[in-house]
Every structure is written in structure tokens, then in C-alpha cells.
C-alpha positions as CSV (number, residue, x, y, z in Angstrom):
1,X,-28.7,-271.5,-38.2
2,X,-31.3,-273.7,-36.6
3,X,-31.8,-274.8,-33.1
4,X,-33.4,-277.8,-31.4
5,X,-34.4,-278.6,-27.8
6,X,-34.3,-274.8,-27.0
7,X,-34.9,-274.2,-23.4
8,X,-34.0,-270.4,-23.3
9,X,-31.4,-268.2,-24.8
10,X,-28.5,-270.3,-23.4
11,X,-29.7,-273.9,-23.6
12,X,-30.0,-275.6,-27.0
13,X,-28.4,-277.6,-29.7
14,X,-27.6,-275.6,-32.9
15,X,-26.5,-276.2,-36.5
16,X,-24.7,-272.9,-37.6
17,X,-22.7,-271.5,-40.5
18,X,-19.6,-269.7,-39.3
19,X,-17.4,-266.9,-40.7
20,X,-14.4,-268.4,-42.3
21,X,-16.3,-271.1,-44.1
22,X,-17.2,-273.7,-41.5
23,X,-20.4,-275.4,-40.2
24,X,-20.8,-276.2,-36.6
25,X,-23.0,-278.4,-34.4
26,X,-22.9,-276.9,-31.0
27,X,-24.5,-277.4,-27.5
28,X,-25.2,-274.5,-25.2
29,X,-25.6,-275.6,-21.6
30,X,-23.5,-273.9,-19.1
31,X,-21.4,-272.4,-22.0
32,X,-20.9,-273.3,-25.5
33,X,-19.5,-276.8,-26.6
34,X,-18.6,-277.4,-30.1
35,X,-19.8,-280.9,-30.8
36,X,-18.4,-281.2,-34.5
37,X,-17.2,-278.8,-37.0
38,X,-16.2,-279.0,-40.7
39,X,-15.0,-276.8,-43.5
40,X,-18.1,-275.6,-45.6
41,X,-17.5,-272.9,-48.0
42,X,-20.9,-271.1,-47.8
43,X,-21.7,-267.8,-49.6
44,X,-23.5,-264.7,-48.4
45,X,-26.8,-264.4,-50.1
46,X,-27.0,-268.1,-51.0
47,X,-30.0,-270.0,-49.8
48,X,-29.3,-273.2,-47.7
49,X,-31.6,-275.9,-46.3
50,X,-30.8,-276.9,-42.6
51,X,-32.1,-280.1,-41.1
52,X,-31.4,-281.0,-37.5
53,X,-32.7,-284.3,-36.1
54,X,-32.7,-285.0,-32.4
55,X,-33.9,-288.4,-31.0
56,X,-33.1,-289.1,-27.4
57,X,-29.5,-288.1,-27.2
58,X,-28.7,-288.8,-30.8
59,X,-28.3,-285.7,-33.3
60,X,-28.0,-285.8,-37.1
61,X,-27.5,-282.7,-39.1
62,X,-27.4,-281.6,-42.7
63,X,-26.8,-278.3,-44.7
64,X,-27.6,-278.3,-48.3
65,X,-28.1,-275.7,-51.1
66,X,-31.7,-274.8,-51.4
67,X,-33.7,-277.3,-53.4
68,X,-31.3,-280.4,-53.0
69,X,-33.2,-283.4,-51.6
70,X,-32.2,-284.4,-48.1
71,X,-32.8,-288.2,-48.5
72,X,-30.0,-288.6,-51.0
73,X,-27.3,-287.2,-48.7
74,X,-25.4,-288.5,-45.8
75,X,-25.6,-286.3,-42.7
76,X,-22.7,-283.8,-42.2
77,X,-22.8,-284.8,-38.5
78,X,-24.0,-287.7,-36.4
79,X,-23.4,-287.2,-32.7
80,X,-24.4,-289.0,-29.5
81,X,-24.5,-286.6,-26.5
82,X,-23.5,-288.5,-23.4
83,X,-22.9,-285.5,-21.3
84,X,-26.2,-284.3,-19.8
85,X,-28.3,-284.3,-23.1
86,X,-31.0,-281.8,-23.5
87,X,-34.2,-283.8,-23.4
88,X,-36.9,-281.3,-24.6
89,X,-37.7,-278.0,-25.8
90,X,-38.7,-275.8,-28.7
91,X,-37.2,-275.2,-32.2
92,X,-35.8,-271.8,-33.3
93,X,-33.7,-269.9,-35.7
94,X,-30.2,-268.8,-34.4
95,X,-28.4,-265.6,-35.3
96,X,-25.4,-264.4,-33.3
97,X,-24.7,-261.5,-35.6
98,X,-26.1,-260.3,-38.8
99,X,-29.5,-261.4,-40.2
100,X,-31.4,-264.4,-41.3
101,X,-34.2,-264.8,-44.0
102,X,-36.3,-267.9,-44.1
103,X,-39.5,-269.0,-46.1
104,X,-40.4,-271.4,-43.2
105,X,-39.5,-273.7,-40.6
106,X,-40.9,-277.2,-40.5
107,X,-41.0,-279.2,-37.3
108,X,-42.3,-282.8,-37.3
109,X,-41.6,-286.1,-35.2
110,X,-39.3,-288.5,-36.6
111,X,-40.8,-291.8,-37.8
112,X,-41.1,-294.1,-35.0
113,X,-40.3,-291.6,-32.4
114,X,-43.1,-290.3,-30.1
């Protein structure tokens, strides 16, 4: 998956695919909190495009099959973190077990956000 506001190995927001066919939005800060979860029948070896937007304490997340335009889809998750939100940090890939392959990670400011 992908992570935002990374402040070390145990502090970040992440969007991940899970065994059993689910997608999760999680927060790691003093343990893991599942912020949202939905069924998502993903397939091993298939390419997916992840997008995780964070502005203030607002998060929006998408997972699409590679090549699908993001702007035509509603986010899978929209979440407001009111419990000690993470306010800054880096971007990263997240792998708990197995491996990940990627062509690139693109990080940019959101329009109107400084």
C-alpha cells in the first residue's frame, strides 16, 4: 500500500490491500487503528493505482486498476481524523509481508493547499 504523513515505522496513515479481499485505511500512532474498511476483490499480480490525499485532518483514498482515471471516480474512503491527527511527515510504500513493485510514486500539493 501507500502511506502519508510518515513519521517513522510506527506513525503514519496508510491505504492497504489486505488478504481476504479487503482494502483498509489505517492510522498507526500508539498502535494501529482501522479508520475504514471495505470489500475489494483484488488479485495477485494485477496492477492497481493508489491515491491517498491528506489535507489538515481530512483524508480521501482511492484504489483503481492501473490506467483508470482517478477524476471520474468517487473516493473509496473519506475520513476526518479528530483524534490527534498526524500533521506532517513523508510519503512511503507500505509492505507488511510479501513484496511490492511500482513504476513510481508521485507526491504533489493539493490545489489550494500550501
